[in-house]
Structures are given as C-alpha cells and as structure tokens.
LOZA-768905 format. One record per residue (C-alpha): residue in one letter; y, z, x. Coordinates in steps of 0.02 Angstrom, whole numbers, padded with zeros to 5 digits, always signed. Last residue first. Example, Ala and Ser with C-alpha at 12.3 -4.5 7.8 and 13.67 -1.06 7.14 Angstrom:
<atoms>
S-00053+00357+00684A-00225+00390+00615
</atoms>
This chain:
<atoms>
T-00278-00951-00425S-00200-01102-00470S-00139-01231-00381S+00023-01294-00406L+00149-01260-00243S+00001-01224-00142V-00052-01400-00143S+00118-01485-00120G+00156-01404+00034I+00031-01544+00135P+00131-01679+00075T+00058-01797-00070L+00102-01966-00057T+00059-01970+00126D+00160-01960+00280E+00075-02001+00433E-00080-01962+00505Y-00116-01868+00666A-00187-01696+00582N-00311-01803+00446E-00279-01717+00286Q-00429-01671+00187V-00437-01497+00264L-00254-01440+00156A-00265-01586+00044W-00412-01505-00048K-00511-01629-00146W-00551-01599-00331K-00379-01655-00404E-00405-01817-00285A-00555-01877-00367M-00477-01968-00505R-00366-02074-00408K-00510-02094-00275S-00625-02178-00410K-00817-02186-00408K-00884-02174-00586W-01025-02056-00635S-01117-02059-00814N-01105-01865-00894D-01010-01949-01068E-00883-01833-01033R-00858-01923-00855R-00917-01855-00686V-00815-01903-00540W-00880-01997-00379D-00739-01987-00230D-00816-01860-00141V-00946-01762-00266C-00861-01721-00416M-00901-01620-00584L-01017-01519-00555A-01034-01390-00703P-01212-01444-00762N-01278-01401-00595M-01456-01484-00578R-01447-01614-00718G-01274-01669-00660S-01337-01669-00476E-01497-01771-00530C-01376-01893-00604L-01283-01901-00435V-01432-01921-00357A-01496-02071-00476G-01317-02150-00455I-01323-02130-00253D-01474-02210-00215G-01438-02323-00080N-01270-02233-00039M-01359-02062-00005S-01420-02087+00170P-01261-02158+00208Q-01196-01962+00193N-01026-01939+00126Y-01014-01733+00129N-00846-01734+00132Q-00812-01661-00036V-00938-01541-00159T-00851-01501-00320R-00878-01422-00469L-00999-01282-00399N-01088-01158-00505P-01268-01176-00459F-01239-01132-00266L-01392-01140-00181R-01483-01251-00278L-01337-01378-00254L-01349-01366-00057K-01550-01394-00085L-01513-01551-00172Y-01410-01614-00026D-01531-01554+00101G-01671-01672-00009V-01557-01835-00014C-01575-01835+00156Y-01455-01778+00315S-01419-01800+00487G-01303-01704+00603N-01156-01624+00550F-01070-01600+00377R-00890-01538+00381G-00894-01474+00204H-00773-01442+00065L-00873-01340-00054E-00799-01280-00203E-00837-01161-00362L-00918-01028-00276E-01010-00904-00403P-01146-00890-00292R-01042-00789-00200I-01151-00630-00105K-01316-00710-00113A-01258-00876-00074L-01179-00813+00063E-01330-00755+00130A-01430-00922+00098L-01279-01024+00173M-01305-00932+00345E-01500-00922+00345R-01485-01103+00325H-01365-01117+00465N-01473-01044+00583P-01603-01137+00552S-01502-01288+00573W-01479-01395+00424K-01296-01397+00508I-01133-01365+00399N-00984-01340+00469F-00872-01244+00334C-00744-01255+00202L-00753-01134+00059G-00678-01124-00103K-00661-01029-00257L-00614-00845-00185T-00482-00761-00308H-00621-00607-00293I-00603-00573-00122S-00722-00394-00111P-00887-00499-00105L-00808-00610+00043H-00763-00465+00164P-00936-00446+00259V-00940-00644+00270V-00777-00647+00385D-00772-00523+00518D-00966-00508+00567A-01044-00673+00502V-00886-00786+00533D-00849-00706+00709N-01014-00749+00757S-01021-00938+00670H-00857-00958+00791M-00712-01031+00676W-00666-01204+00654A-00737-01253+00495L-00709-01097+00422D-00575-01156+00295I-00532-01030+00171R-00489-01070-00013A-00447-00957-00166L-00373-00801-00054P-00289-00678-00158R-00247-00549-00010Y-00367-00397-00028E-00304-00230-00107D-00345-00075+00001N-00149-00030-00008S-00136-00057+00176L-00203-00251+00147P-00385-00261+00146R-00458-00390+00292F-00486-00561+00278L-00306-00569+00381P-00364-00472+00494T-00464-00612+00554F-00341-00715+00620H-00349-00654+00799H-00535-00712+00801E-00498-00895+00775Y-00443-00875+00961E-00443-01054+01039T-00352-01136+00892N-00407-01218+00709V-00343-01119+00570S-00356-01165+00381L-00296-01031+00268E-00272-01046+00074R-00219-00916-00066L-00084-00789+00070S+00017-00678-00048P+00000-00528+00075L+00052-00631+00237T+00047-00494+00364D-00004-00316+00290E-00096-00259+00428D+00022-00314+00546M-00004-00399+00697G+00041-00286+00867V-00065-00391+00967D-00170-00490+00858L-00069-00644+00858A-00106-00711+01041P-00056-00891+00988S-00189-01027+01055I-00139-01185+00934A-00238-01336+00899F-00213-01330+00740L-00143-01195+00606K-00128-01211+00440L-00058-01065+00317S-00031-01075+00124K+00049-00941+00005I+00196-00909+00137T+00321-00772+00025P+00284-00619+00146H+00397-00719+00269Q+00422-00584+00420R+00253-00548+00477L+00226-00736+00505F+00393-00771+00592D+00355-00624+00699R+00168-00705+00753L+00270-00851+00769A+00400-00769+00888Y+00238-00692+00977C+00170-00855+01004A+00323-00899+01092E+00244-00831+01256F+00139-00988+01279P-00048-01024+01277Y-00092-01216+01263Y-00219-01325+01198D-00162-01512+01146E-00087-01582+00992H+00012-01455+00919L-00006-01466+00719L+00100-01321+00628T+00086-01307+00437L+00169-01191+00339S+00169-01174+00134L+00261-01060+00020L+00426-01040+00105S+00560-00960-00020P+00658-00856+00102L+00661-00974+00243L+00781-00894+00381S+00808-00716+00291A+00690-00615+00379A+00674-00738+00522N+00847-00704+00573C+00809-00824+00709S+00606-00820+00726L+00589-01008+00662T+00719-01086+00797T+00645-00967+00941S+00462-01038+00887M+00528-01224+00894A+00616-01193+01071G+00451-01100+01150V+00361-01244+01079L+00450-01362+01186Q+00479-01236+01342Q+00273-01230+01348F+00269-01406+01330A+00386-01437+01481T+00288-01298+01581E+00110-01393+01544D+00172-01560+01610Y+00197-01671+01426D+00165-01837+01360F+00012-01791+01269A+00095-01630+01178N+00141-01709+01020V+00212-01574+00920R+00177-01577+00726V+00283-01477+00610R+00270-01475+00435L+00396-01347+00308A+00339-01314+00140Q+00440-01204-00010L+00627-01241+00063G+00754-01155-00054H+00851-01050+00072L+00874-01210+00185G+01033-01135+00263N+00986-01153+00434F+00821-01241+00439L+00904-01396+00536V+00968-01296+00683L+00859-01359+00812P+00832-01238+00969A+00878-01331+01133P+00756-01422+01228K+00729-01371+01413T+00733-01557+01518R+00575-01636+01568P+00681-01804+01613H+00639-01956+01504G+00521-02076+01567M+00402-02058+01431S+00481-02004+01277Q+00447-01804+01205H+00388-01792+01052I+00436-01680+00899R+00356-01762+00712L+00446-01648+00596Y+00374-01641+00388I+00503-01559+00278E+00487-01489+00087K+00595-01424-00042L+00749-01509-00034A+00847-01493-00226P+00994-01428-00141C+01031-01562-00025Y+01231-01554+00024M+01252-01382+00090S+01102-01373+00187W+01159-01533+00261D+01310-01445+00355K+01243-01435+00555F+01091-01563+00514V+01148-01714+00587D+01268-01627+00738N+01083-01547+00761W+01003-01716+00787L+01105-01771+00917L+01069-01595+01011F+00903-01625+00988A+00915-01794+01083S+00804-01765+01226V+00671-01673+01127N+00633-01827+01024I+00635-01818+00825D+00524-01912+00706C+00563-01881+00546S+00510-01818+00366F+00606-01760+00209Y+00554-01733+00046R+00667-01662-00127L+00830-01778-00084N+00921-01766-00260V+01092-01730-00182M+01087-01872-00041R+01282-01899-00014S+01254-01782+00138I+01122-01882+00205A+01248-02026+00229D+01375-01961+00304G+01252-01834+00439M+01177-02027+00481I+01357-02108+00511S+01419-01953+00611P+01245-01921+00700V+01231-02112+00754L+01059-02136+00819I+01035-02219+00984Q+00997-02401+01043V+01119-02461+00914P+01045-02614+00804N+01102-02767+00834G+01111-02854+00668E+00989-02805+00538N+00877-02655+00532R+00787-02693+00363A+00751-02527+00254R+00564-02499+00223W+00518-02444+00061Y+00392-02296+00069P+00242-02275-00009R+00176-02349+00105D+00248-02375+00281D+00135-02527+00315A+00193-02629+00462S+00256-02458+00545N+00444-02426+00549F+00509-02374+00721D+00576-02206+00765P+00542-02155+00608I+00656-02080+00472R+00562-02026+00300L+00662-01988+00140R+00591-01957-00005R+00712-01922-00164V+00837-02071-00112S+00933-02110-00296Q+01093-01997-00234A+01128-02108-00086L+01114-02254-00200K+01262-02193-00302P+01356-02143-00158R+01385-02294-00095D+01468-02293+00086A+01338-02171+00148L+01200-02261+00097V+01253-02410+00171S+01331-02341+00332F+01138-02294+00353S+01071-02456+00328S+01204-02535+00446A+01153-02399+00569D+00965-02413+00600N+00932-02299+00753A+00838-02161+00663E+00740-02318+00580V+00767-02298+00391S+00605-02269+00277L+00654-02246+00079Y+00554-02171-00065C+00697-02196-00215C+00782-02292-00092Q+00703-02471-00148L+00705-02433-00330I+00881-02384-00357G+00941-02534-00227L+00954-02584-00045E+00953-02764-00023T+00814-02841+00097G+00712-02951-00059A+00889-02972-00144A+00885-02987-00326P+00931-02817-00333S+00820-02664-00428I+00871-02524-00532K+01038-02579-00615E+00989-02779-00618K+00825-02744-00676L+00883-02642-00833Q+00978-02799-00853K+00854-02919-00859C+00726-02817-00969V+00588-02704-00961A+00522-02719-00785S+00658-02626-00717L+00571-02473-00814A+00419-02520-00726A+00473-02509-00560L+00556-02360-00594D+00406-02287-00639H+00324-02331-00475P+00450-02285-00400N+00440-02087-00450D+00574-01984-00454V+00662-02040-00640S+00793-01939-00682D+00925-02055-00637I+00879-02194-00721I+00892-02084-00870A+01080-02022-00821D+01121-02211-00803V+01086-02248-00980L+01154-02086-01055E+01319-02156-00964V+01303-02323-01015P+01310-02261-01195L+01149-02312-01296T+01112-02478-01360L+01036-02515-01195L+00881-02426-01229M+00853-02488-01404
</atoms>
C-alpha cells in the first residue's frame, strides 16, 4: 500500500522517521523499501546507517561520501565524531575508515559534510586542544546549516606529548540560537595545572562572550572536569549562569568555582534540576534561597549527595518546606545515628516526597529498606538502592513494599504492574530514573542525552 503512493510522498515518509529501530522495521517491509533505506553491502552508508552515525575525525572518505550525497547527509539525526571508534558504539553505526586514512582531520571535507546535515539534532565529538583552530574552520558556518540542532556533547582533551600551548576559544557555539542542551567534559589527567587552567579559561571565555545572547534557548548545562583545580575562569562561568535565565537543569562535576562572589540572588530563576559536585558546594546554597520577589525556584529534583552534611542541615533543609515543586532528592544514606536523625527530620518537613535517588553507603538489610519506606509513605520510586542482601528474597520484599506504600511503582529496575506483581525491566524503569544522577561522569554517549531530561520532565 505504501509503495502505491507517489515517490515524493514515500521519500517524505522515510525522511520523517528519526529512530534507527523504526527505520529498520520499515526497511523490512519489502525489498523496495530495503533498497531505499539500507544498502546491501555491509559497510556501505545508507539512510538507516546514517540515522545514528559514528565517524572517526580522520575518516575523510566517509565525510566525502556524505558531502557528495546530500540525501544521506540529510538523514543524519545523531552524529558522533570520536578520535577512534570503539568495538561497541551502540546505538551508533560505525563508519569504516577504509583505505589510507589521513592522520589529521580535514576541515573543508568535514565542514562540507556537516553543512548538508539539515536534520542533525544531536552532535558529539572528541576535540584535541591542539586542533582547536582546525575545529573552528569546521564549525564557522554550521549554525546556518543545522537549524534542528538541539544538543551538543564535547569531550576536550590534550594528547600526550603535544606541546602545552594556550588553546584558542572554540567558535562552534556562535549562532546556535536553538541549542537547548550543552555538555562539556574536560579530561584533566594529561595536563599540568597551568595548562589545565588555560584550557578551562578558554572554554569559559567562549561561553561568556556575548553571554546574554550566545545561547538564548539553553535549558540544560553540564560541565564535567576530571580533576579539582581553582581557576580565574570561574568568574566567567558565574556570569554565564547569571545571564542565562532559561537554564532548567544544571550539573557541575569536579569544578571548584568561586561562584559566591557577586552571585546574583536571581541567578537561574527557572532552575528545576541541580547536581553539584565541587570542593565548594556551599557556594551554590543561594540557589535554595528565595528570589528577589520572595518566590523560590521551581526545583523539582536536587542532588545533595556531594554536599557536606552541615551545609545541607544549615543552608538547604530550612528552605525545603517552601520549595513546593520539590518531588525528588538524591543524597548519601548511611544508617548512622546522624543520618537517621536527618532522614527523620526530612520526612517531617517533606513527607510527600515521591522520589529518592540515593547513594547508599555501608551494609544494609531488608529492615533498613522498609524503615526508609515507612519514613516516606508517598514514594513512587527508589533508585540506586540495589543491595545484595535483598536479592535472595526480592519478590517478598517488593510485595511488602507495595503493601506498605500503595504509590510505589519502581525500585531500581523492578517495576510494579497493574496486577501488583513486579517485573524487572530496564526499559520500563527508565522513566522512573533521574538521568542527571544516574549517568556516570566518565561514560560515553547514551541513547538519552543528559539534556533530554529537563526538556520533557514535568514540574
């Protein structure tokens, strides 16, 4: 029936499919659709292969194919450009670097290919500091050609043995007015302290240039630095946060910013998700206080796991009763007297809490888990509990959980079904997890980019 339609309509239907699983199903309908969507040769690029595509930075042959065949380039929805493709890059299809690959990227060829990816939604790549100027040539006009781009994930690093030169700012953010999620991971392990400070300075300068209009649609910001160093660029980051009131989700990992200096009380007024792991977590406590209009930020989820218990008790807990939008917390749980007291106090002021995304430390038994459920009778999900002591009798424990807390729907990967039975299903449990704290700071791209959480979550 589909093939009775005009060719233009069939092509338009294929072009509207954004998921490789759906494309694969469509290509299996008949031989004609398979020929359109997926070529016969195992290494040949087709519409299906290009949907989620991973191409090494020095693979000039694959980028040439994409530049010469705009139809293929237009089918790219997610593009990953690693230094080297790994053995398992799922869900990406790995382009084969055939022939004699060049040793460095060729900006003109890569730029031509990217300029034809008009449906690109998500972009991720490894960027060597020594190649910043080459990447600037690639990205100089791409905002004109990729209007659908919503999310970017950059992995910045310095190759061993390369000279420690001061990096130039990246220009890839220029003109990306529709960008909604930005994630930057800086690998500090190959740097001495001075070189690392210069790198972060360049990145923060890039972010702060014309900050008020640089990324006007930004909803999610994640900065991951794999070491602790103080640096002057923190002031640029502070200004960037102040000048981007659209941000709803913020994660900072292993950063030591002096953000308390001059931090405006109305910074990030729309913030809904917050996860901070720095040496100075108390610098972020102003985000829990009321705005200048005496209203609180619409925080729905807060990660307190990395904050010092004194900061939590003194600067956070007193404000929790007034944050009426709050539905989930993540924090370290130790069954020590101090933590029992803190949990009891928290249960008194927020008994309606729906989500606990814990980092559970120490040895637990089933009784400890049930005590947690009694403290919070309205919980709908408990994540990262995953205690081996529960595994032997998990069925009975979950049945008891459901009896005690009728609202409880998910414990780790176990999901409660309509008949009150429990099924272990990572797919079904996905909607009950909080990606901002589930995600490992050092892992690669996942099917659900970090920015997607705040794009669809409800307050």
